[in-house]
N, C-alpha and C positions, 0 to 999 in steps of 0.2 A: 248775410248780415253778421257782423261781429261787433259786440256791444261793450262799451266802457261803462262800468258802474263806479260812481264817484262820490257816493255818500260818505259821511264820516266813518271811521273805523267801527266795525261791529254793526253797522246799519244796512249792510248790503245783502245779508243772508237770504232774506225772503225773496228778493228779486233773483238772486243767484239760483235758488232752488227752482223757481218757476222756469227760468231760462234753460237750466240743465234738463228739466223734464221735457221741455219742448225741443231739445236738441240744438239750441242756439249757443254759439260760442260767445264767451264773454271774458273780460279781464277786469280786475278790481284795482283801482287806484284812488284811495280817498283824497278828495281835493278840499276837504274842510276838516279842521280839528276843532272839537268842541270840549271845553273844560268848564267846570262849575266856578262860579264867582264866590260862593259861600256867603253871598249877601243875605242877611237875615231881614225878615219883614216884621214890623211891629205887630204883635198878636192882635191888638185892637183894630188895626187896619183890616185884617182878615175877618174878625168878628163882625165888623160893621159893613163888610162888603155885601152889596146886593148881587153882584155878579163878578165872576172871574172869567177873563178871556185868555185862552191859551193860543199862542202864536205858532207853536211847533211841538213836535214830539219831544224835543230836547227840553222845552219849557216844562212839559209834564214830568219828564224823567227827573230833572234836578229839583223841581218843586216837591215832588214826592219824597225825595231823599231828605230835603230840609224839613219837611213836615212829618217825617217818619210814617208816611203813607196815610196820615190822618187829615183828610181834606175837610174844609169847613162846609157847613150846610148853606148853600146859596145856589143861584142859577149859574150854569156853566155854558161857555161858548168855545167852539173850536173853529179855527180858520179852515182846516181841511179834514178830509176823511181819516188820514193817517193819525192826525192829532186826536180826533174823536175816538179812534180805535185805542190809542194809548190811554185815554181817560177811562175807557170802558173797562180796562184792567183793574180799575179801582172802584168799579160799580157806579161810575158816573156816566150819565147819558146827557151829553151836551147838545145844545142847538148848534147847527153847523151851517157854514156858508153854502149857498146853492151849488148843486153839482156842477153846473156849467160856469161857475165863477168862484172857485175856492181860493179866494185871496181877500185882502183887506176890504176892497170895494164890495165884494160879494157878501161878506159878513155884515157890513154896514147897511145892506139892503134888507136885512131881516126886520120884519114888522116889530118884533119885541124890543128892538133897539131904537125905535123911532120916538117913543115917548118916555124919556128917561130923566126928566128934570129932577135934580137933587139926589139922584141915585148915586151910590158909591160903587165905582167899578175899578177893579184892579186888572191891569194888563200884565200877564206873565210872559216874559220874553228874554232874549239875549241882549247884551249891550250893543247899542248902536242900530237898533232896528228902525223900521219906517215909523213915521209919526202920524200917518194918515188916520188911523183908528182913533188915537187919543185926540187929535185935532177936531175930528168930526163929532166925537162924543161930547167934547167940551162945548162945541157950538150948540149942541142939543141940551146944554146946561146940566150935564152930569158932572160929578166930582170924580176925576180920573187920576189914578196913580199907577206907577210902574213897580213891578218887582222883577228885576233883571237877575236871572238865576244862572246864566252862563255867558261865555264869550267865545267868539269864533276867531280862527286864525288859519293861515295857509300852512299846511304841513311842510316840513323841510324836505324838499324834493329837488333833485338835479334835473332841471328842465330839459336839457339836451338828451340825457339818458332816458328819461321817462317818455319823451316824445318819440325817440327812436324805437323804444319798446312797443309803443302803441302802433307805430307804422309797420314794424316788422310783424306784429300780430295780425295786422290788417284791420284795425279798428275803423269802422265807417259810420258808427252810430254812438252818440254820447248822451247818456241820461244825466240831465242837470236838474237837481232837486230843489234848488233855491237860487235867489239872486246872488248870494255870496259864493256859491259854487261856480256860477257863471263868471263872476269877476275873477275868481282864482284861476279858472281855466284860461281866461284871456291873458292874465298876467304870466301864466306858466308857458304858454306856447310862444316861441320866438317869432319875430316878424317874418323871417324867411320861411316859416312853416305855416303862415296864416292861410295861404291858399289851400293847403291840405285841410286845415280846420274848416274852411268854408265848404269844402267838398263833403264834409261829414253831415249826417242827419242829426240834428240837435233836438232832443226831447225836453221840453220845459214845462213847469207846473202851473203857470198862470199867464194872464194877459200882460202883466207888468214885465215879467222876465222875458216873454216873447218880444215885446217892444224893445227892451234893452238889447237883446241878442241881435235884432235887425238893425238897430242904431249903430252897433259896432261892426256891422258888415257881414254877419252870418245870414245866409240866404235860405238854407234848407232847414227850416225850423217848424216843429209841430208842437202845438200847445195841448198838453194832455188834460188841462183843466183840473189838475190835482197831482200831488206827489205820491199818492198811495200806489201800491203794486198793481191793483186792478186797472187804474186809470193809465198807468204807464204801459202796461201790456196791451191795452186797447190802442194806444197811440203807436205802438210798435207793430200792430196788426199781426201778433203771433198768438 
């Protein structure tokens, strides 16, 4: 097994250390660039918030920078374990989506989010994320607002060169940490190499990303039910 790590720059070290310790060969090619938006949020919005929902570790990172690490006193939620771990660095213990469904749907299944009429909820995310959580919470009569603290893009890569390097290295397993990474992977691999991509074992973090991978024609897909290191290692069976 030879693994491709594709998280944004600086986000692959924990997995790299684990794979190295287990003697698994790997290569790092970030398939997602993440930069702050510098969007400020009205202080009153945070003061009035009953709950903050964090969609990703990047949401935690860039919110912390904007807030100078001073988070408001309210209830916190994290979509996945990695996001919960990021919040724990600021002494915040969030409620988290169930272990077997660490995605929007899993978060929405939490009992504490069932009766939220007139509550003020802020969703901290990147620009252009899914609307599922906001739509469902609004249907439950909560007052929902967004704080979009970062934006995503595909790093500037030479697709022919990168794919050639992957093949020469012998990549046969690709860790996809989000829907955005999956879309960028599909865009990057030219059509003439799609058969090679189909032969690879694709590790995805959620049911939604698994379904998307299968829709575009990827057949060897494993849902790790989370993007954290422990979940991915379990999916790799190493």
